[in-house]
FITORVEX-264290 format. One line per 8 residues: number of its first residue (from 0); for each residue x, y negated, z negated of N, C-alpha, C. Coordinates in nm, 2 decimals. Example, Ala and Ser with C-alpha at 12.3 -4.5 7.8 and 13.67 -1.06 7.14 Angstrom:
<sites>
0 = 1.32 0.57 -0.78 1.23 0.45 -0.78 1.32 0.33 -0.78  1.28 0.22 -0.71 1.37 0.11 -0.71 1.29 0.00 -0.79;
</sites>
This chain:
<sites>
0 = 0.08 0.11 -0.06 0.02 -0.04 0.02 0.10 -0.12 -0.02  0.06 -0.24 0.11 0.16 -0.32 0.09 0.06 -0.43 0.02  0.14 -0.54 -0.04 0.12 -0.65 -0.14 0.16 -0.84 -0.05  0.02 -0.80 -0.03 0.01 -0.98 0.03 0.13 -1.08 -0.09  0.19 -1.15 0.04 0.32 -1.23 -0.01 0.26 -1.30 -0.04  0.09 -1.41 -0.08 -0.02 -1.47 -0.07 -0.08 -1.45 -0.19  -0.05 -1.29 -0.19 -0.15 -1.32 -0.34 -0.12 -1.40 -0.47  -0.20 -1.44 -0.53 -0.20 -1.52 -0.65 -0.11 -1.47 -0.80;
8 = -0.21 -1.29 -0.79 -0.13 -1.19 -0.94 0.03 -1.20 -0.87  0.06 -1.28 -0.96 0.28 -1.24 -0.96 0.29 -1.14 -1.08  0.23 -1.00 -1.13 0.26 -0.93 -1.17 0.25 -0.77 -1.11  0.35 -0.70 -1.09 0.24 -0.54 -1.00 0.34 -0.47 -1.07  0.24 -0.41 -1.15 0.30 -0.25 -1.20 0.26 -0.12 -1.07  0.33 -0.04 -1.06 0.38 0.10 -1.00 0.35 0.16 -1.11  0.23 0.28 -1.07 0.23 0.42 -1.14 0.30 0.54 -1.05  0.36 0.60 -1.14 0.43 0.73 -1.07 0.39 0.81 -1.14;
16 = 0.31 0.92 -1.07 0.26 1.04 -1.15 0.33 1.14 -1.21  0.30 1.27 -1.22 0.36 1.31 -1.32 0.37 1.47 -1.23  0.45 1.54 -1.24 0.52 1.69 -1.10 0.38 1.74 -1.05  0.33 1.71 -0.89 0.18 1.79 -0.89 0.10 1.70 -0.91  0.12 1.54 -0.95 -0.03 1.53 -0.91 -0.05 1.40 -0.87  -0.18 1.37 -0.88 -0.23 1.22 -0.78 -0.26 1.15 -0.87  -0.35 1.03 -0.84 -0.41 0.95 -0.90 -0.58 1.02 -0.83  -0.56 1.09 -0.72 -0.68 1.17 -0.65 -0.71 1.28 -0.73;
24 = -0.66 1.33 -0.79 -0.70 1.50 -0.89 -0.71 1.43 -1.06  -0.61 1.34 -1.06 -0.60 1.29 -1.23 -0.68 1.17 -1.23  -0.80 1.18 -1.28 -0.84 1.02 -1.35 -0.80 0.94 -1.42  -0.72 1.00 -1.50 -0.65 0.92 -1.62 -0.55 0.78 -1.56  -0.53 0.86 -1.44 -0.41 0.72 -1.37 -0.52 0.59 -1.29  -0.62 0.64 -1.27 -0.71 0.48 -1.23 -0.76 0.43 -1.38  -0.74 0.55 -1.49 -0.76 0.48 -1.64 -0.66 0.35 -1.65  -0.56 0.40 -1.64 -0.44 0.37 -1.65 -0.38 0.24 -1.60;
32 = -0.44 0.19 -1.47 -0.40 0.12 -1.39 -0.59 0.04 -1.41  -0.69 0.07 -1.46 -0.78 -0.07 -1.53 -0.75 -0.14 -1.64  -0.66 -0.06 -1.71 -0.58 -0.08 -1.83 -0.46 -0.21 -1.78  -0.37 -0.17 -1.65 -0.29 -0.29 -1.63 -0.41 -0.38 -1.56  -0.47 -0.38 -1.48 -0.58 -0.49 -1.44 -0.64 -0.61 -1.57  -0.70 -0.49 -1.61 -0.71 -0.56 -1.80 -0.64 -0.67 -1.86  -0.51 -0.65 -1.83 -0.34 -0.71 -1.90 -0.34 -0.81 -1.76  -0.44 -0.83 -1.66 -0.39 -0.91 -1.56 -0.25 -0.89 -1.47;
40 = -0.23 -0.67 -1.45 -0.15 -0.70 -1.36 -0.16 -0.57 -1.23  -0.20 -0.64 -1.16 -0.20 -0.55 -1.04 -0.16 -0.41 -1.02  -0.23 -0.31 -1.02 -0.17 -0.16 -1.01 -0.18 -0.11 -0.87  -0.08 -0.05 -0.88 0.00 0.04 -0.72 -0.01 0.18 -0.76  -0.07 0.29 -0.67 -0.05 0.41 -0.72 0.06 0.46 -0.65  0.09 0.50 -0.66 0.26 0.57 -0.58 0.21 0.72 -0.56  0.21 0.74 -0.42 0.25 0.87 -0.41 0.30 1.00 -0.35  0.35 1.05 -0.43 0.48 1.16 -0.39 0.47 1.30 -0.29;
48 = 0.52 1.29 -0.24 0.45 1.47 -0.14 0.59 1.59 -0.25  0.54 1.61 -0.38 0.64 1.66 -0.45 0.66 1.78 -0.40  0.56 1.89 -0.22 0.67 2.00 -0.24 0.68 1.98 -0.05  0.72 1.90 -0.04 0.75 1.86 0.09 0.90 1.98 0.15  0.97 1.99 0.07 1.08 2.05 0.08 1.15 2.16 0.01  1.25 2.23 0.05 1.32 2.27 -0.05 1.46 2.31 -0.02  1.56 2.28 -0.14 1.56 2.28 -0.25 1.46 2.08 -0.32  1.43 2.09 -0.43 1.39 1.99 -0.40 1.47 1.94 -0.54;
56 = 1.48 1.78 -0.49 1.59 1.68 -0.56 1.51 1.59 -0.57  1.56 1.47 -0.69 1.49 1.37 -0.77 1.53 1.26 -0.65  1.66 1.27 -0.63 1.68 1.14 -0.56 1.62 1.12 -0.37  1.57 1.25 -0.37 1.44 1.27 -0.24 1.28 1.19 -0.32  1.25 1.21 -0.43 1.13 1.15 -0.51 1.18 0.97 -0.52  1.32 0.97 -0.54 1.32 0.81 -0.57 1.32 0.75 -0.42  1.34 0.82 -0.31 1.37 0.75 -0.14 1.18 0.72 -0.16  1.15 0.79 -0.19 1.02 0.83 -0.17 0.91 0.67 -0.17;
64 = 0.95 0.70 -0.37 0.92 0.56 -0.45 0.97 0.39 -0.39  1.08 0.39 -0.35 1.11 0.28 -0.28 1.11 0.25 -0.15  1.08 0.36 -0.05 0.98 0.33 0.02 0.84 0.25 0.08  0.80 0.27 -0.02 0.66 0.20 -0.12 0.61 0.12 -0.22  0.75 0.07 -0.24 0.77 -0.06 -0.36 0.74 -0.19 -0.24  0.73 -0.30 -0.30 0.70 -0.44 -0.17 0.69 -0.55 -0.30  0.77 -0.61 -0.28 0.79 -0.72 -0.42 0.85 -0.84 -0.36  0.70 -0.93 -0.39 0.69 -1.07 -0.31 0.75 -1.11 -0.42;
72 = 0.83 -1.25 -0.33 0.91 -1.33 -0.38 0.84 -1.37 -0.54  0.89 -1.39 -0.61 0.82 -1.45 -0.74 0.77 -1.34 -0.84  0.73 -1.20 -0.81 0.70 -1.13 -0.88 0.73 -1.05 -0.99  0.66 -1.05 -1.12 0.79 -0.92 -1.16 0.72 -0.82 -1.17  0.81 -0.69 -1.11 0.73 -0.56 -1.16 0.80 -0.50 -1.23  0.66 -0.42 -1.28 0.66 -0.29 -1.43 0.67 -0.15 -1.37  0.72 -0.09 -1.39 0.73 0.09 -1.32 0.64 0.14 -1.42  0.58 0.21 -1.41 0.51 0.33 -1.53 0.55 0.47 -1.47;
80 = 0.58 0.55 -1.54 0.55 0.67 -1.49 0.58 0.83 -1.58  0.50 0.87 -1.53 0.50 1.02 -1.64 0.52 1.11 -1.61  0.62 1.22 -1.74 0.71 1.33 -1.70 0.78 1.33 -1.53  0.78 1.39 -1.46 0.86 1.35 -1.32 0.86 1.23 -1.30  0.79 1.18 -1.32 0.69 1.01 -1.23 0.84 0.92 -1.34  0.81 1.00 -1.48 0.90 0.88 -1.57 1.06 0.86 -1.50  1.08 1.01 -1.50 1.24 1.05 -1.41 1.26 0.93 -1.30  1.16 0.97 -1.19 1.18 0.88 -1.07 1.21 0.70 -1.15;
88 = 1.13 0.69 -1.20 1.09 0.54 -1.25 1.23 0.53 -1.33  1.26 0.58 -1.38 1.43 0.57 -1.47 1.53 0.57 -1.42  1.55 0.67 -1.32 1.66 0.65 -1.21 1.65 0.54 -1.08  1.55 0.48 -1.10 1.49 0.37 -1.01 1.53 0.23 -1.08  1.55 0.25 -1.15 1.56 0.12 -1.20 1.73 0.03 -1.17  1.85 0.13 -1.15 1.91 0.04 -1.13 1.94 0.00 -0.97  1.78 0.06 -0.94 1.79 0.00 -0.71 1.69 -0.12 -0.74  1.64 -0.15 -0.83 1.48 -0.22 -0.85 1.48 -0.33 -0.94;
96 = 1.51 -0.43 -1.00 1.48 -0.57 -1.06 1.37 -0.56 -1.11  1.36 -0.49 -1.26 1.22 -0.47 -1.32 1.19 -0.56 -1.43  1.11 -0.62 -1.46 1.08 -0.70 -1.58 1.09 -0.56 -1.71  1.02 -0.48 -1.69 0.98 -0.34 -1.80 0.99 -0.23 -1.72  1.01 -0.09 -1.80 0.99 0.04 -1.79 0.89 0.12 -1.85  0.82 0.18 -1.83 0.69 0.27 -1.94 0.76 0.35 -1.86  0.82 0.52 -1.95 0.83 0.63 -1.95 0.77 0.70 -2.07  0.68 0.77 -1.99 0.57 0.87 -2.10 0.63 0.95 -2.09;
104 = 0.67 1.09 -2.18 0.68 1.24 -2.13 0.82 1.21 -2.01  0.98 1.17 -2.06 1.08 1.20 -2.00 1.10 1.27 -1.97  1.10 1.34 -1.86 1.15 1.50 -1.83 1.30 1.55 -1.91  1.30 1.64 -1.97 1.44 1.70 -2.02 1.47 1.76 -1.92  1.54 1.76 -1.79 1.59 1.77 -1.72 1.74 1.71 -1.63  1.77 1.65 -1.73 1.96 1.60 -1.74 2.02 1.65 -1.78  2.15 1.64 -1.72 2.29 1.77 -1.73 2.27 1.81 -1.87  2.26 1.71 -1.97 2.27 1.70 -2.12 2.11 1.74 -2.19;
112 = 2.05 1.78 -2.11 1.91 1.87 -2.20 1.89 1.98 -2.15  1.98 2.02 -2.03 1.98 2.21 -2.01 1.97 2.32 -2.11  2.11 2.23 -2.21 2.09 2.35 -2.31 2.02 2.38 -2.44  1.94 2.26 -2.37 1.75 2.26 -2.49 1.65 2.32 -2.43  1.67 2.41 -2.34 1.58 2.45 -2.28 1.57 2.59 -2.30  1.46 2.61 -2.31 1.37 2.76 -2.22 1.44 2.83 -2.16  1.49 2.96 -2.15 1.56 3.02 -2.04 1.48 3.02 -1.94  1.33 3.01 -1.95 1.22 3.06 -1.84 1.24 2.92 -1.74;
120 = 1.22 2.83 -1.86 1.24 2.69 -1.78 1.36 2.65 -1.70  1.48 2.72 -1.73 1.57 2.65 -1.67 1.58 2.71 -1.53  1.50 2.91 -1.53 1.51 2.97 -1.44 1.44 2.94 -1.32  1.28 2.89 -1.36 1.20 2.79 -1.25 1.25 2.69 -1.23  1.31 2.61 -1.32 1.40 2.46 -1.21 1.48 2.50 -1.11  1.59 2.63 -1.16 1.69 2.63 -1.03 1.60 2.72 -0.93  1.51 2.77 -0.94 1.44 2.85 -0.83 1.38 2.73 -0.71  1.37 2.59 -0.79 1.33 2.51 -0.65 1.42 2.36 -0.69;
128 = 1.50 2.40 -0.76 1.54 2.23 -0.77 1.68 2.26 -0.78  1.75 2.13 -0.67 1.91 2.10 -0.71 1.92 2.12 -0.85  2.03 2.19 -0.90 2.06 2.16 -1.09 2.10 2.03 -1.08  2.02 1.96 -1.18 2.03 1.83 -1.24 2.20 1.79 -1.26  2.23 1.72 -1.12 2.37 1.66 -1.21 2.37 1.49 -1.29  2.29 1.45 -1.30 2.21 1.30 -1.36 2.30 1.34 -1.51  2.36 1.28 -1.58 2.41 1.26 -1.68 2.31 1.07 -1.76  2.23 1.13 -1.80 2.14 1.08 -1.88 2.20 0.94 -1.93;
136 = 2.30 0.99 -2.06 2.43 0.92 -2.11 2.50 0.78 -2.01  2.50 0.88 -1.85 2.61 0.75 -1.77 2.44 0.66 -1.69  2.36 0.74 -1.66 2.23 0.62 -1.64 2.20 0.51 -1.73  2.19 0.52 -1.84 2.11 0.50 -1.95 2.25 0.37 -1.99  2.35 0.40 -1.98 2.49 0.28 -1.99 2.38 0.15 -1.90  2.33 0.15 -1.81 2.32 0.08 -1.65 2.23 0.00 -1.69  2.10 0.06 -1.81 1.97 -0.01 -1.78 1.96 -0.08 -1.93  1.95 -0.23 -1.88 1.89 -0.31 -2.00 1.77 -0.37 -1.99;
144 = 1.66 -0.31 -1.93 1.58 -0.41 -1.92 1.48 -0.33 -1.95  1.40 -0.42 -2.01 1.32 -0.37 -2.13 1.22 -0.25 -2.10  1.25 -0.13 -2.22 1.17 -0.02 -2.20 1.14 0.04 -2.32  0.93 0.12 -2.25 0.90 0.13 -2.38 0.91 0.30 -2.30  0.90 0.39 -2.44 0.90 0.53 -2.41 0.79 0.59 -2.50  0.68 0.74 -2.43 0.60 0.70 -2.49 0.64 0.88 -2.51  0.64 0.98 -2.60 0.63 1.12 -2.60 0.54 1.17 -2.73  0.44 1.25 -2.64 0.36 1.33 -2.76 0.42 1.43 -2.84;
152 = 0.35 1.39 -2.97 0.40 1.44 -3.10 0.41 1.61 -3.10  0.33 1.66 -3.03 0.35 1.84 -3.05 0.37 1.88 -2.88  0.46 1.82 -2.80 0.55 1.87 -2.68 0.65 1.97 -2.73  0.71 1.98 -2.60 0.82 2.07 -2.67 0.93 1.99 -2.78  1.04 2.04 -2.83 1.15 1.98 -2.90 1.24 1.95 -2.77  1.23 1.96 -2.69 1.32 1.96 -2.60 1.29 1.80 -2.54  1.15 1.79 -2.51 1.10 1.66 -2.45 1.09 1.55 -2.58  1.11 1.54 -2.73 1.06 1.55 -2.82 1.28 1.51 -2.84;
160 = 1.34 1.55 -2.78 1.47 1.56 -2.87 1.51 1.39 -2.73  1.48 1.41 -2.59 1.50 1.38 -2.48 1.44 1.20 -2.47  1.34 1.19 -2.55 1.24 1.08 -2.58 1.34 0.97 -2.73  1.37 1.10 -2.82 1.42 1.01 -2.93 1.59 0.94 -2.88  1.70 1.06 -2.81 1.80 1.04 -2.78 1.74 0.88 -2.68  1.60 0.87 -2.57 1.67 0.77 -2.51 1.64 0.65 -2.57  1.57 0.67 -2.66 1.58 0.53 -2.77 1.70 0.48 -2.82  1.80 0.59 -2.84 1.92 0.60 -2.90 1.99 0.52 -2.82;
168 = 2.04 0.58 -2.69 2.10 0.51 -2.56 2.08 0.41 -2.47  1.89 0.42 -2.46 1.86 0.26 -2.38 1.88 0.13 -2.51  1.94 0.10 -2.41 1.93 -0.16 -2.51 1.77 -0.11 -2.45  1.74 -0.27 -2.58 1.62 -0.33 -2.55 1.50 -0.20 -2.56  1.52 -0.10 -2.61 1.36 0.00 -2.59 1.32 0.00 -2.75  1.17 0.09 -2.69 1.08 0.14 -2.80 1.03 0.27 -2.82  1.03 0.32 -2.90 0.95 0.46 -2.88 0.83 0.45 -3.00  0.72 0.56 -2.87 0.61 0.54 -2.97 0.56 0.73 -2.95;
176 = 0.56 0.84 -3.03 0.54 0.90 -3.04 0.41 0.91 -3.08  0.30 1.01 -3.02 0.16 0.95 -2.99 0.16 1.08 -3.08  0.10 1.10 -3.23 -0.02 1.20 -3.25 -0.10 1.29 -3.18  -0.10 1.38 -3.25 -0.25 1.45 -3.17 -0.21 1.48 -3.02  -0.12 1.49 -2.95 -0.03 1.55 -2.85 0.03 1.59 -2.78  -0.05 1.66 -2.68 0.09 1.74 -2.65 0.18 1.70 -2.47  0.19 1.76 -2.38 0.22 1.72 -2.21 0.09 1.70 -2.17  0.00 1.57 -2.18 -0.07 1.59 -2.11 -0.16 1.44 -2.09;
184 = -0.13 1.36 -1.98 -0.13 1.19 -2.07 -0.30 1.16 -2.01  -0.40 1.30 -1.98 -0.52 1.28 -2.00 -0.56 1.25 -2.14  -0.49 1.30 -2.24 -0.56 1.32 -2.38 -0.59 1.17 -2.44  -0.73 1.14 -2.47 -0.73 1.05 -2.51 -0.65 0.93 -2.64  -0.56 1.01 -2.71 -0.45 0.96 -2.82 -0.38 0.89 -2.68  -0.30 0.97 -2.60 -0.19 0.93 -2.48 -0.24 0.83 -2.41  -0.34 0.81 -2.38 -0.44 0.70 -2.31 -0.39 0.59 -2.42  -0.44 0.60 -2.49 -0.48 0.47 -2.67 -0.30 0.46 -2.65;
192 = -0.23 0.52 -2.68 -0.13 0.47 -2.70 -0.08 0.38 -2.56  -0.06 0.38 -2.48 -0.06 0.33 -2.31 -0.12 0.23 -2.35  -0.24 0.20 -2.37 -0.32 0.09 -2.36 -0.24 -0.01 -2.45  -0.16 0.06 -2.58 -0.14 -0.05 -2.66 0.01 -0.10 -2.61  0.12 0.01 -2.54 0.20 -0.09 -2.47 0.19 -0.17 -2.38  0.11 -0.12 -2.27 0.00 -0.25 -2.20 0.00 -0.39 -2.22  -0.08 -0.40 -2.37 -0.07 -0.49 -2.41 0.05 -0.54 -2.45  0.14 -0.50 -2.48 0.27 -0.52 -2.52 0.32 -0.63 -2.40;
200 = 0.30 -0.62 -2.28 0.39 -0.69 -2.19 0.33 -0.83 -2.16;
</sites>
């Protein structure tokens, strides 16, 4: 979706869904878009072709996102991502000057995370993806954008560890641990936490 250079709205949020998801399938992404709208921020849904080739790699997903990004002069850009979408947002930050990142349930598939994953997770990952060669620590050093992190309190320990480490490694970041929430953005409590974050923008 192209953004007109003559739009009065000077704030745009790009919403990147989780792996295999889209705003057409999961109504929660439309609810999130509406929360941005209420806050005076135009929302743009990002379409990711998750399955167009194997082996898959995040750099390709980042390229897909960047091709959809349009930044009219004088516009503040916000990037929201859930799960793999959060990883795409995180890896894109160095390529796009953004006002803030909102990373929800950031996927624990960086080099430092592999040791914390279940063997079945690693096996499944290696079957479809090029083994992650991204170092979270190295990427985090380059990020100084305001970053909001959300994670469900009932998520796998690897996801909680990734979120807490991100809070320590990323300058100018805040962490929201959502009670009674698993790795599911459709959960009422998770959407309420996202609303609180958007209110801070």
